[in-house]
N, C-alpha and C positions, 0 to 999 in steps of 0.2 A: 833278524830284525835290526833295522838300521838305527844307529844312535846319533845320526846327524841331526842338527837342529832344524826345526821347521823353517821353511822359507818365509821371508818377510816381504809382503807385497804392499806397495804404496798405492793409495787411491787419491781422491781429490784432496789436495792441500796437505798431504803427508800420510803418515801411517796411523791406522786406528785398529783396535782389536779389543776383545773381551778381557777384562781384568782377571788375572789368575788362570786364564786359558792360554791365549797367545801373548797377552800383555803382561809380561813378567819382568822382574828386575834384570834377569839375564838377557832377555830380548831387548829391553831398553838399552842395556850396555852395548849390544851388537849394533843397534841403530845409531847410537851416539858415536861409537867408534867409526862407523861408516861415514857419518857426517864429518867427523874430524879428519878422516882420510881424504874426503872430498875437498875440504877447505885447504888441506895441506898440498894437494896435488892439482887442484883445478887451475886451468890456464887463466892467467890474469889475476889470480888471488893475491891480495896485497900483503905478501909475506915479507916484504922489506921491513915491516915493523919489527921492533924487538920482540914483542909478544902480542899478536893480534887479539882483539877482544871479541868474545861471544857473550851475548846477553841471554839469560835463561829465565823464563817465568812459567807460571802454572795457574790452573783454575782451581775450583773448589771440589773437584771430584775426589773419590776415595783414594787416599795415598798420593795425590798429585804432588804434594810438597816433597815426599820421599823419592818419588820417581824423578822429579826435577833435580834433587840433590845428587842422585846417582848419575844422571846424564851429565851434570856439570862436572862431577869428579872424573868421568871418562874424558871429557873434552879438555879438562885441565891436565890430565895425564898425557896429553898430546902437545903440551907446551903452548897452550892458549891461556890468556887471561880470561877469567870467567866472572861475570857479575850476575848474581842470582837474586831476584826479588825475594824479600823475606815474608811476603804475604801474597795471597792470590790477588791478581789484578787483571783488568780487562786486556784481552789480546791486543787491541789497537794501541794501548799504552806501551806494551812490549815492543811492538813494531816501531813506535815513535822513538823509544829509547835506543833501538838498534841504529836508526838513522842519526839521531841527535848525538850519540856518543861515538860515531864513526866506527861502529863494530863491523866485523867481516860477515856477521850473520847472527841469527838468533834461533832459539828453540822455545816453543811453548808446549808444555805438557797439558793437553786438552783434547777432548773429543767433541768440542763445540756443542752441537745440538743433538748428538747421538744419545741413545738410552744410557741410563746411569751405570749399566754394567760395562760400558766401554771407557777406555781412555785412549790417548793418542799422542803423537809426536809431530807437531807442526814445525816447519822450517821457515824462517824469515830471512829475506834477502837484505843486503846492505842498504838498499834505497828505502826500506821501511814498508815492506809489504810481503805477501806470500811468495815463496820461492817459485821460480818458473818450473813447468813440467820437466824441462830438460835437466834441471838441478835435482829434483826429486828422483828422476829416473837414474841419474848418475849415482846418487847416494844408494839407491836400491841395489845397483850393480856392485857396489863396494861392500855390501854386507858380507861379513866373514872373510874379507880380503886380509884382515889382520886381527889379532886377538885384542880384546879390550884392555886398555891401560888406564889405571886410575891414579889420581893424586889428590892430596888434600887441597881444599880451596884456600886461597889467600884471603886475609881479612881486609876490610877497608873499602869494599865496593858499594856499600849502602849509600855513602855520601854522593858517589857518582850517580847512582840510580835516583836519589832524591832530586838531584839537579834536573834529570830527565823528566821526573814527575812534575816538577814545578814548571818546566818549559811546556809540557803537554797541557797543563791547566791554563797557562798563559795563551797558548795557541787557541784553545777553545774559547777563552774569554775575548780574544781578538776577532774570532770568526762569527760568534753569535752575539746578538744584541741583548746581553744578559740584563742590562738595566731595564730595558723595555719589558722583558719577560717577568722580572721580579715585581714590577709595578702593576702588572695585570691583576685583575680581581678574579677570584674563583679558586678552584682546587684542581690540582693535577695528581693523578695516582700513578705511581711508578712501580713496575713489577719486574725485578731482575730474575725472577724464577729460581731463587736460591743460588744463583750463579755468581760469577765474578763481577757482575755489574754492581752488586751491593748497593751502597748509597751514593754512587758516583754522580748520577744524574741529579739527585736531590741536592748534593753538595754545591752545585752551580746555581741553584735557584733560591736558596734560603736568604733571608735578610730583607725581604720586601713585603708587598701586599699579597703576592701570590702564596697560596698555601700548597704545600707538597706533602704527600703521604707515600712512603715506600712500604709495600707489602712483600711478603716472601723474601725479605732482605737478608736473613741469616743463612749461614752455610747449612746445607742439607745435601749430602752426597747422593741421596735418592731423589732429589728435586721434587719432594712432595708427592711422589708417585706418578709423575708425568714426565715425558721427555722434555728437556729444557729448550724446546723449539717454540718460538712465539707465534703459533698458528692457532686457529679457532679452538680446536679440540683440547688444547692445553692451557687456555687462558680463562677458564671458568672463574677462578678467584678474582682476576682483574675485572672481568665483565660485571660480576656481582658487586664489587666494591665501587666501581664507577657509578652504577645505578643507585646504590644505597647512599652514596655521599653526594649525589648530584654534581659530579665532577665535570669539568670542561672536556677532559681527555684522559685516556689511559695510555701509558707508554710501557713497552716491555722490551727486554733484551734477552738474548739466548744465553746458554751456559757459559760462554767465554766473552760475551758482550760485544761481539762484532756485528750482530744482526739486530734489526729493529722489528718490533711489532707494535700495533696500535689498536685501540678500542675507542669508538666514538662516544659521544655524550649519551647515547641511547643504550650503551652496553653491547654494541655490535662490533665484532672484529672487522677491522679494515684490512683488506689484503694489500700487498705491495702494488697491485694493479690499481688501487685507489690512492695509496700514499705517495708513490713515486711521481705520478703525473702532477699531483698537487705540489710537491716539493719543486718539481721542474718549473711549474708556473710561477711559484714564489721567487725562484732564482732569476727568472727572466723578467718578470713584470715588476716585482717589488725591489729586487736588488740590482736590476738592470745588467745582469751578467750574460755572457754569451759563450759559445763553444759547442763542441759536438755532443750528441746524445747517443749513448750506447744502449742498445736494446738486445738483451740476450734472447735466445730462441723461445723462452717461455714467458717473456715479458709482454706488456700490454700493447695492443693496437693503438691505444691513446697516445703513447709516447711518439709513435710515428706521426700521428695527426698533429700533435702539438709542435713537434720539430718542423714539420712542413709549414705550419701556420706562422712560425717565427723565423723561417729561413735558417734553421739550424741543421748542420750536417748530421745525418743519421747513419750510425754504424750498427750492423746486426751481426751477432757472434753466437757461437756455441755456448751452452750453459756452463758457467764456472767463472768465478771472479778473476781468475788468472787472465782471461781474455780481455776483461775490462781493464785490469791493471796494466797490461801490455800497451793498450791504446793510450791510457793516461800517461804512461811514461814517454810515449813517442808522438802524441798529437795533442791538440788543444781540446780537451774534453771537459765539458761542463758537468755532466752527470752520467754515471753508468750504474746499472742496477740489475740485481737478480730477483727472481720471483720469491726467493727464500729469505729476503730481508737484508741482503748485503748491498750496501749503497756506497759509492765513492763519489766525492764532489770536488770540483775545482778549488784549488787553494789550500787543500789539505793533503794528507798522504794518499798515494794511489792504493788505498786499502779500505776495507769495510770498517766502519766505526759506529757501533751501536750507541755510544755515548753522545758523540757529536750529532748524529742523525736524529736521535730522540729530541735533542734541543732544537735542531733545525726545523723539524716538523712542528714542534710547539711554537717556534717563531712564526712559521707560516700561518698557523691557526690564529695566533694573537694578532698578527699583522692584518689578516683578512677581516677580523672583527666579526666573524661568523662562526657558527658551530661546525664541526667537521662534517656532519651530515648535510648541512646547507652548502658547504664548499663542494662536496661531491655532487650534489644535485646540479649546481651551477656548471661544474665540469662536464657532466653528461649533457646538459642542455647545449653547451657550446660545441663539444667535440664528438658527441654521440654516446649512447648508453652501452656500456660493456660491463659484464660481471664475470668474475674469475672464480673457479673452484678447482680443487685438486683431490684426488684419492690415491692412497698408497696401498698397493696390494702386496702382501707378503707371499710371494710365489718364488719358486726357484729361478735363479738368474737366467739359466739356460732357456726356461720356458718363456720368460719375458723377452729375451733376445730373439727367440724363434718367431714370436708374434710380430715384433718390430720388423724383422726381415721379410716376413710374409706380407705385411702391409705395404712395404716398400715395393715389392715385386707385383703385388696384385691387390691394389686398394679397392674397397667397395665403391660402387657407384652412388650409394646413398647410405646414410646411417641415421637411425632414429627418425626416419621420414624426411631428412634433409639431404639435398643433393651434394655430393662431394665434387668440388670443382678443381681441386689441385692437391698435390702432395709435395711436401718439403722434407728434406732428410739431412739438414745441417747437423742435428743432434737428436737421434731417435727418429721417429716418423710422425709428422704433423699432417693431419687431414684438414683441408681448407674448405670453407663453405661460402655461399654466394654473398653474404652480408659481412664478410671478414671475420665471422666466427671461426674458431679452430679447435681441434682436439689433438693433443700431443701424447704419444707413448714414449717413455724414456726410462732406462734403468737408472736406479740410484747410483751415484758414484761412491757412496760410503756404506751401503747396507745391501743385503740380498732382497731387493724390493723393486717392483715395477711401479713407477709413478705415472698416473694419467692426469693430464692437465686439460682444462677447457676454459676458454674465454668466449662468451657469446653475448648476443644483444638482449638477452633476458636471463634472469636466474633460472627460469623453467627450462629454457633451451640448454643452458650450461649443464644443468643436472641431467637432462635427458641424454645429452651427448656422453656424459660420464658414465651413465648407467649402461648405455649401449656399448661403450668401450670396455667396461668391466665385463660385460657378457662375452665379448670377443676373447678376452683374456682367459676367462674360465672355460670357454669352449675349447681353446687350444690346449689348455692344461689337462682336459679330460680326453 
């Protein structure tokens, strides 16, 4: 029987695993040492500094602060200066600190929106966003290249991090018209889902006419029994509170506060296929901003139509914020967004930021002077009615991949009574229908799961396509 350690496999945005199974202190040490080796040996790494800085932060998951401390000790053992946050903070703040402080990189101990049993190790690049796939692949190859070295952490980094926190707050205050938001009448309910968002959104809004209520703001490593992903099935508490309090809007952030969720005044969850087009229109029409629009493979047809109507260049990419970030670093991008709530906007970091985007969407609603449901109705009247739905099937990865490949090779001529007029394979397999409705099959990048997405010209059609797609998945499984 082999005594060799289990291999470490990186997925989307880093390494994630089940706590006490693969996610152990020993394995965190292995990954931290690999990252330190990468920083030490990577071509172009700025090692001319006396002691390059690495920023380390963490979320509110079980033992996250202890895992962060261990990772920091390993990085310090490799002759890096390390600044560790002394409390759980939003991931975008950690990204901001990396850039603001001129660090060579950063580590966030988080599993983002994954179930409570998971934790993770995200790597942040010097420019203030998620490390490129080439970086995470290089770190993965260096696991076990050398044995972990540990050293005690030096004191005095908190003042440096406090400077970064204050500059992050100043950045948001300069980006969002906070005075206008504070003087609005009504109530906004904020739901950080027990995650690292805490009272961050509320803290920017207090002191005026606007009333703000934060629910599920305390730390709970079990996230109240749901996954900390701000999608409809997990937002029951927010929907109920919005209706009960007659609120203008409900805003949610995921476990590490880099993603956004929203609930309208009727207590209905708004998908990112609703929210992102409304934010885009706000940026273009109210703020008079310009630039390219990045639509990932599972994002809305409406983004394409809005971009065309306003002569904005449209980019289409595979799913994953890394593709958006790469374009934001190299092109003039106004907005880029994922279906899962990650949004990047011009003039901020090339990074998802659930805190900034919560405030930006609230700004869009208040500037419009209409309810979110009225705004959406107007959007549909002008650009066409589309409705998005998603289903997650917990089936073996190999089964899901087999279905995706089968559909690429031999797509059906019709599904749920609708003619299939095309197939796209940028990321998974997408079946196209005559009215620009679509159905996408794609494996999750973080869990053993097949995701089925649909956007269609009616809720009924979207649900029918999803049901037919799910039947195909179950058929191949048996």
